[in-house]
N, C-alpha and C positions, 0 to 999 in steps of 0.2 A: 395979377398973380403971375409969377414967373413960370416958365416952362419946366415942369417937374422932370421931364426926360433929359433936359440939359444937365441937371445935377446928377442924375443917374448915369448919363454918358460920361461925365467927367470922372465919376468914381470908378467906372469900369476902365476908362483910359488910364487913370492913376494906378489902378490895380494891375493892369497889363504892364505899365512902365515899371512898377515895383517888381513884378515877376521877372521881367527882362533884366532889370538891374541885379536881382538876386541870382539869376542864371549866369550873368556876366561875372559876378563876384565868385560864384561857385567854380566857374571855368578857370578863372585866374588862380584861385586857390588850388585847384587840382593840378594846374600846370606847375605851380610853385612846388607842390608836393612831389610831382613827378621829377622835377629837376633835382630836388634833394635826394630822392631815392636813387636816381641815376648816378649822382655824384658818389653816393654811398656804395653802390654796386661797382662803380668804376674803381674806387679805392680797393675794394675786395678783389676785383679782377687783377688790379695792378700787383697786389701782394701775392696772389696766386701765380702770376706770371714771373715774378722775381723768384719764387720758390721753384717753379719749373725750370727756370734758367739756371739756377744754382745746381739743381739735380742733374740737368743735362750736362753741365760742365763736369760735375763729379763723375758721371757715368762715362763721359768721353775720356777723361783721364784714366779711369779704371779699365775701360776697354783697351786703351792704348797699352797700358802696362800688362794687361792679360795677353795681348797679342805679342808683345816683346817676350814675355815669359814663354809663350807657346813656341815662338820661333827659336829661342835658345834651347828649349827642351827638345824640340825636333832635332836640332843640330847636335845636341849632346847625345840623345838616345841612338841616333843613326850614325854617330861618329862622323858627321859632316862638318865642313867649315861653317862658321856662324852665318856667313852671308847666304849660304844655301838654305839654312833654316828660315831666314827672313824671306828668301825668294819663294820657298814653298808656301809660307803663309800668305805672301802677296798674290801668288797664283790662285790659291783657294779663295781669298777675298775677292779677287777680280772675277772669278767664275760666279761666285754668289751674287756679286753686284750686277753682272750682265744678265743673269737669270731674273733677278728682281726687276731690273730695268725693262726687260722684255715683257714681263708679266704686267708691270705698271702701264706700259704703252698700250698693251692689248686691252686692259681695263679702261684706259682713258678714251679709247675709240668708241666705247659704248656710252660715254657721258655726253649729254646734250647741254649746251650752254643755256639754251632757252627750253624750259620744260614744255613738251608738246601738248600735254593735257591742259596746262594752264593757258597756253596760247589759244587753244581751241575754245576754252571757256571765256577768255577775254574777248575773243572775236564774236562769239555768240552774244555776250553781254552788250558789246558795242553795237551790234546789229539790232538788238532788241531796243536799246536806247534810241538809236537813230530812227527806228520804226515808230516808236512812241512820240518822239519829237516831231516827226513829219505828220503824224496823225493829229497832233495838237495844233499845228500850224494851219491845217486845212479847215 
């Protein structure tokens, strides 16, 4: 009589191979699904970016025409030459730009390229892993 455990072992081995093959197939299908979803989301993001670009261009032109209107209105109301109205608008915009730039620079000083809490956690995790690996080797 043949060894009954051998047949049992083969069926377990086959079962494990089947499970591993199913897992591999599942992973490949999940990756394929993720690729399709990413392409779909990229298309949506591209459409949104085009809309934002068109809106930015329209707002840029609108802002330019509003500034021209403001400059001519200032010159007309104050009975100045037209260049003086444009100069007044340019000075006001320059002042606003410098104030915004100074504010942005001060805010940028508080930004850390590498988050300190994340670095601390990563360091703790790497030390823990190193400790575990060194205890397994012993």
